[in-house]
N, C-alpha and C positions, 0 to 999 in steps of 0.2 A: 563969822561965828555969833556975832548978836543978834542976830535977826536972826540965823539958825534956830539960836535957843529962847528967841520969842515964837518963834509960830511953833515949836515943842511945846511950849508950856499955855499958848492958846488950847492946843490940839488936848492936850490935859484938862484944861478946864472943861472942853466943852462937853469931852466922855466922861465929866463926873458929873457936869450939872444933865446928863443924859439919865446916867446911873440914878441919881436925885428922883428927876421924874420918873423914875418906875421902868423905863427902856430898858430889853434885854436882846443881847443876839440871839436870838435863839435858830437853830435848824428848822428847818418848816414841820417835818414829820413831828415837831412837840408841839405847835400849835395848829394841827388841821384834827380834826373831829375824832372820833373812835372808831371809824367805822360806819356811822350812821351813813341815809340815803340822803340825808340833808350836807353833807360837807358842799364845799362849793369847787370851783375853780375847776383843775385835771383832776381832783378827788372826787367829785360829782362827776365829771365825762367818763371817768373811768370804773364805774360805778353803776350794778343792776341787782335788785332785789326782787328774790324770787319765792314767791307765795305759794308754797308746794305740799301734799297729801299722798303725794307719792312713796313708794318705798326704800328706805337709807341707802339700800345699793342702787338702785334705781339712777335717784337723786345725785349719788356720790359721782357714778361713771358719769351722767350725762354733765353736771357743773361743773366738776374738776377738770375734766377732758376740756369745757369752754373756756373756763379762766384761763390753762395752758396755750391753748392756741390763739387766745382774744387780745391774753393781757387786761382781761375786765374784772374787775373785783367781783366776786358772786356774797350778796348778802343770804340767808337762807333763812327762809321762817318756815316750819313747821307745825300741821295739825290736820286733824281730820277732814274730812269734808266737807262738811258741814260747817265747820267752825270756821274752816276757810273762807269758804264762801261769804259767810255773814261778815268776817274783815273788812273785804272787798266791800260788801254793801255798805258798811257802818262809814267806810272811809274813803267813798265816792265824793265827799264837795272838796276833800283835802288828801287826795291818794298818796299812799306813804310806799305801795309797792308799783312794781312794773308790771311783772309778769304772777298770770296764776294759771298753776296745771293743776288739777283737783279733781275731775270729773269727765264725764263723757259730754254729749252732744245734749244727752235728752235733760241732763240734771241742770245743764246750764241756761236753758231755752228761758226761763227767767231771771237771768242776770245779763242778760245781751246790753243793755244798757249804761250794766258798769265799764263795759269791755269798747276797748279800740278798734273800730273797721282794720282790718288787716288781714289782705294773703299774701302767704307768702310768694317766691318764684319757684319756690322746689313743692308747691302744692300739685305741680304738674305730673311729679313723680313717685305721689302716693299712689297705694291699691286702689281697684274701686271700690266704691262702696266707703271709702276710709278720708273723702277730700273734706277743703272748707268749702261746707255747704250754704252756713248762712251767713259768711262775709267776716264773723268772730273768731272762728272755733278752731284749731288744727286738732286736728286726729293727730296723734306721734307713734302711740306705742298703745300695745292690748296685750289685756289678761284676762282667757276667757272662762269661762268656767268649764271645769272638767273636774272625773273620779279621779281618785287618787286609790291604788287597790294592791294591798301586801297581794303580793304574787306564792310567797310562803303558804300564808292562811288560806288563800283564795282555793286551792286546790283547782277542782273540774267546774267549779262555781263558773257559768257566764253570767259575765258583766260587761255588758257593751251597752246598755242604754239606758233610761228612764224605768222602765217596765220590767229591765231586773231585775229593783231593787224594791221590787214587790214581794221578791224570792222568801219562801218561808225558812227557810237554811239562812238567809240574812236576818234573822228577828233578833235584835241587841246585839246586832254584830255593824249597824251601821253607824258612822259619825258624821253627824248634823252639826249645825251652830243656829242661833236662835235669829229665824228671820227681821224678829220685830227689832235688833239690837244688834244686827251683822248684817254688813253690805256684800260679802260673801254668800253670805248662805240665802240671802233675801236677792242675789242674782239667780242661784242657784234654785230658789223654789220658783222664781219666774219662769227661768229657760225649758223646766219642767213642767208648769203651766201649760205654757205655750205649746209644749212639744206631745203633752199630751190631752192636749184640748184640741189638737189637728188644729191649731192658729189662734183659737178663742181659749185664752187665760181662767174666762169664767162661766164657761162651758161645766155641766153638769158632769162630763168624764172628766175633766180635769180634776177638780176637787175630790170626786171619786178616789183619783189618784194619790193624792193629800192623804186623805183618810186612809190608803192604804200605807201607804207609806212612814208616817205618823205611829200605824200599830206599829210598823216594823223595827222604827225609833224604841220600841217601849213608853214612848210616851218623853225622853229623854234631849234634849238638846243640851249640848256644849257651851261652853260660856263665851268663848273666845273663838276664832277663827282660826288660832293655831292651834288650837286642842284639837282639831281635829286635824290638819295632813299629822302631826306630831304623834296623835294615838294610832293612827294607821301605819306610819313607819314604824313606830316602837311596840307592834304588834298587838296593842289592845284590840283594834277591829279591823276587820277586813276590807272595808271600803269607806270611803269618805268625800264629800260634797264641797270643795273648795274652786281655790283660782289653777292657772297653768304655772305659774313662776314659782312655787314652793314645792308643789308636786314635782316637776322641772329638776327645780335643785338636788330634791332625794335621790332620781335618777342618773343626775348627773356624776354623784357623788357615792355612786355602787349601792345605793339601800335595796334592801330587796321590795320593789313598789316597781308600779308602772300605771301611764297617763293615759287614762281613756278619753275621751272627746265621745260622751252620745250619741248614736249613730241618728238618734231622731234630731241631734241640730242640738250645735250649741252656743251661746250666745258668747260673742266675739265685737263689743260694742269696744270702740277706741277713746282712750283715755286723754284728754285735749290740753291743748295749750293756749291761752289769752293771754292778751296787752290790757292794759287795766286802761281804762279810757283817764286819757292824761296823766299817764305815766311822767312820773320825775323825769327818766332817763331812758325817753319815747327810743332816740336811735338803736341805745343798747338790747332795746327791748327785743326790737325789729330782727337784730344780729342772731340772737335770742333764738326767736320763735327760726329762722331761717336755717341754725347751726342742727336746732332738734331734731328738724326734716334732711337734712344734708347727707350726703353721701356716707361721709366717714363718721358722721355719729349714731348713723343707724344699723350701718354694719360693723361696729362697737359694740353695741347692745347686743346683734344679733348673734354674734360672736362670743362675747365673752360672758353673759347673762341669762338667765333663765328666762326674761318678759323677751316679748315679741312685738319686734318692728313693725312699722305700716309700709314702709317703704317700698317699691314694686322689685327695684331689684337688690333688696339688703339679701345679705347670704345668714342662714341661721346653723347655728350649732348643732352637733346629733341629739343632744337634751330633748330639742324644740321638736315636735313632731312638724312633719312636711305639710305644707297649707293643702295641697291637691289629695291629704288622708284626712282632713274634716269634713263633716257635714255641718253646713252653717246656718244656723236657724235666722232663718228669711223673713218669716212673719213678725218679728218682733218689732214693737212699735214704741220706742223709747217716752216719746212726750207721752201716751195712754199710762203709759206705767207711770213715771212721774207723777202724773194728776192722780192717780188710782193708788198710789204703794198704803196708804190709812188703810182703807176699805180692804186691800188683800192682806195686810199684815194680821188687823183686825178677826176675819174670816180665818185666816188662819188660826191665831189665839182661840177659836170658839169649837174648833177642829180639833185642838190639844187640849181644851180642855173638856168637851163630848167623850175625848179618847179615857180620858182620865176615872 
């Protein structure tokens, strides 16, 4: 009995000394990091940090399913395309993120030194024209340039291509953003320049079309891309120049609009996913790229969203126009466009000023 009492007393003394020195018995969750990418041990191994400029609906669909299927926790950092790319570049000496999901290959060409070489095994299953050709960036989804047309207001007016936007009946009834400040408006402008310039976006015929379009816009450019498709859906305009995603979403929801791919050719660049060079969670980053290009993810997006998957065997919902019904702009040179964006927007601004 005395021996047991002595042992108990010694144990109490040890515990007292431990507490006095600041020791605490805590569950592991209480001492782990607050979800930071820099947590260590199992937390770090089960974490992925994604920098994305994509839409909220697409982010949620892909990332939530990835978490559920893999058990890997994803921290999401959102921002505009330029903002995301600048962040990746500024952190190059000490990467904080793992994935950059922000732009097409043309816009990423000056950032390849910030990315890790990686071609997913799933790359072989992507559509022709949407494979990883530079070894760094994998096209995953596509949001083409289209027209959204209010079917109640259009009546008998034919709106099948860029040439039709010069119809005098549409004067003041066309919604378009400012190509200087809106990426969707700029892409629509580029598509029109290529199509109406017969493959030469700086030709006289291309810019004559721009002057005619500005005249039909009554010199008005809307402040945001959302005003374009909302304005058409709500009956303020007959037609708007926009992306397929929001236009197809209105079709899906039963609004009296339709999506028109310009008959001269639609701009169909693929939005890429890239692994940041020196990513803290490299293996998880590779898993994420593989997952995005994989059958389950591509089919889920194609069946449930209005964003276009780029896997060859992916199925599309009825709101999305079948691939074989689309004329694709083949002459588009994304590298040239990226290098000459400032000159193009400056010339557009001059045309707008002259029209006033």
